[in-house]
C-alpha positions, 0 to 999 in steps of 0.5 A: 510880403516875400520878394519872390514868387515860386514859379510853380504858382506863376502864370506865363503872363508875369510882368513886374515892370508896372507901377512903382519900381525899385532901381537898384545901384547895379549899373553895369547894363549899357544905356543909349550913351554907351551905345552911341559912342560905338560909332567911330567919328560920331558925336552925340548931342542931348537936347533936354531939361537939366534934370535929364542931362545930369544922367547922360553927362555923368555917364559920359564923364565916367566913360572918359568920353566927354569929347564925344558928347554935347548938351543943349539945355531946354528951359522953361523960357523955351517953352514959354517963348515957343523957340524950341526949334530955334534953340535946337538948330542954333545950339547944334550949329554952335556946337559943331562950329566949336568942336575941335574936329568936325564929326562925320555923324551927329546923333541928336537926342530929343526928349519927352518935352519935344513930343509934348510940344509937337516940335518939328525937329525934322524940319530942323534936321533938314536945315542942318543937313543943307548947312553941313552936307558933310555931316550925317544927322541922325534923329535919336530919342531919349523919351522914357515915357515911351519905354514900353511902347517904343523902347529907346535902345532898339530905336537907337540901334535902328537910327544909328544904321539909318546912315547906311545907303543902298549900295551894291552888295559884295560877297564875303562880308556880313554884319553883326547888328545890335551887339555892345560887345564883340563876338570873337571866334573863341566864344562864338560858333558863328564867328568861328565858321566865318573866320574859317571861310575867310568871311569879313565881319563888321559891327559897330563896336569894332569898326576902325573908322566911319568909312568902315562903318558905312561899308556895312551897307555892302554886306548882303547879310546881317546877323542878330544876337539880341532882340534889341537889334531886330528893329534895326535888322528889319529896317535894313532889310526893307531899305537896303535889301539885306537879309538877316537871321536872328541867332537864338541866344538860348542853351539848346544844342539842337537850336545851335545846330539849326541856327548854324545850318541856316547861317551857313545856307544864308552865306552860301558856306558849308555847314559845320561838319558832323564830327566837329559838332559832335566834338563840341557837344562832347566838350560842352558836356564834359565842361558842364559836368566838370563845373557841376562836380566843382560846385557840388550842390552849391546854390546858383542864382541867375539874372536877366542882365547877364544872359538874354535867356535866364529861364533857358539857362536855369533849365539847362543847368537843372537838367544837368544836375545843378542846384539852381535856387532862383532867377531874377527877371522882370518879364518873361520874354522867352518861349512859353514852352521853356517856362512850362518845362522849367515850371515842371522841372522845379516848381519851387524855383524862386522868381525875383522881380528886380524892379519890385517895390518890395525887393529893397527890403528883401533878406539878402543873407544866405546860408553858405556860399551862393554863386550868381550869374550876373550883377543883379543876382549878386547884389540882391544875394549879397554874394562876392562869388559871381559871373560878372558879365552882361548881355551874354558878353559875346558868348554864343553856341557851344563855344559860348556855353563852354566859356560860360562854364569856365566863368561859373567855375571861376566865380565859385573859386574867386571872390570879387569885390561885388559892391565896387564892381556893380557900381561901375557904369557900363560893364566892360566899357572901353569907348573912351 
C-alpha cells in the first residue's frame, strides 16, 4: 500500500490523525515545556505519573533548563489513598520553599489522571494563592486524551496570559500572541511597519522580565500569526478589552496588503504606501524567479511543521513554475478554495500523512536531489538539502516570503546533516 495519496483523488475532509499513528524521530516542533519556559520569572511544575514525567524531564534537560521545572510524581498509592489534592498542595509548597529563588509565576500542569479522578485542583490553587500572595499560580494541563477536542498548546497560550489584569491601555504599544519565535522587522512586514512608526512590540519570547510580561496588559491591540494563539487572543479580548487581528500566514500578495491595511487601521497608523508595496512585490517576484532558475526543475517537498500553510505555499510555487512533488500534512486546515485550486493546478501532487501507520515502510529513496521545506519532509525523503525551520520561523508577508526564497536557495546549495538536526528537541530553542 502506498504511503501517499494523489490530491486529485482526495476530498477536502481528509484527516490522517485517527487510529494507529506513527511517531517519527523528527523532534524540532516545540511542545508545552518549551513554550512554558518563555515566561521570564516563571517556573513549571508537572504533576504526573512517572511514565508521563519522563518526556518533560528529558525535554527540559536537553534545553539546559532544569532550574525552570520541577515534578510531583503521582503513584498508585495516591489513587488508592485518595490524597491526590494533598499531594498536589504539599508537593508544590515543598518545591517553592526549596527553590533558590522565589518564582513570580508557577505553572502547574495536571494530567489525565486528575480528570479521571475528578480532583478539585482549583481548590488547591486557591489555598496556594493565599499562602503565597506574591506568586501568580496558573492552572495548566498535560492531558493528551483531550488532544483533539482541547489541544494543550492553544490552552497553554491562553493560560499563560491569564495572569494579565485589566488595566488602562496605553497608545503606542501592541502585543504579538502565540509566537514561539520573534518576528523581526527584516522578516515581517507588520513589525517593519510598527518600527517605522515607533510602536513598541511585546511578546512572551522577548520580554526581559516578568514585569515587562505583565505590562502586555496595557496594550490595546493583539496580533496573532498562528491559529494556536487565537484562543488566547479571544480570551484577552473578553477579559482585558484588547482587540485582536489574525494575520493570515499564507502566500497571497492581496492578503498581505489587506491584512496590513487592517493592522494599520487598528493601530491608527498610516498604511504602507503604494510605492513601497509595489517595490516589495517586485522584489518578491525577482527573488522567486531567481530561486526557480537556480533549482532548474529540482523537485520540492513541503511539510506542515515548517509552514502553517503548506498547501498555499505549494500553490504559490507551482504557479511560479516550481516542480513541487509532494506535501506532508495530516489534516487540511487551510481554506477549501486553496485545496480546490491546488487540486486543479496539479492533480498528481502527492499528499503524505506523516502520522500514517504505513509511512514507516515508505520508500525513502529519491532519484537525484530533492529540496525539502521542513524537517519531516527532509526525514521521510532522506534529503540533506532542506530548509530547517518550524512554525514559519518569524516569516510574514513580503519580507517573510523573500527570506523564504533565500532559505530555499541555501537548501539547494548547502548540504545539512539531516539525521543529526531533526533529532534536536525544540528547533532554535534558546530558553536556557
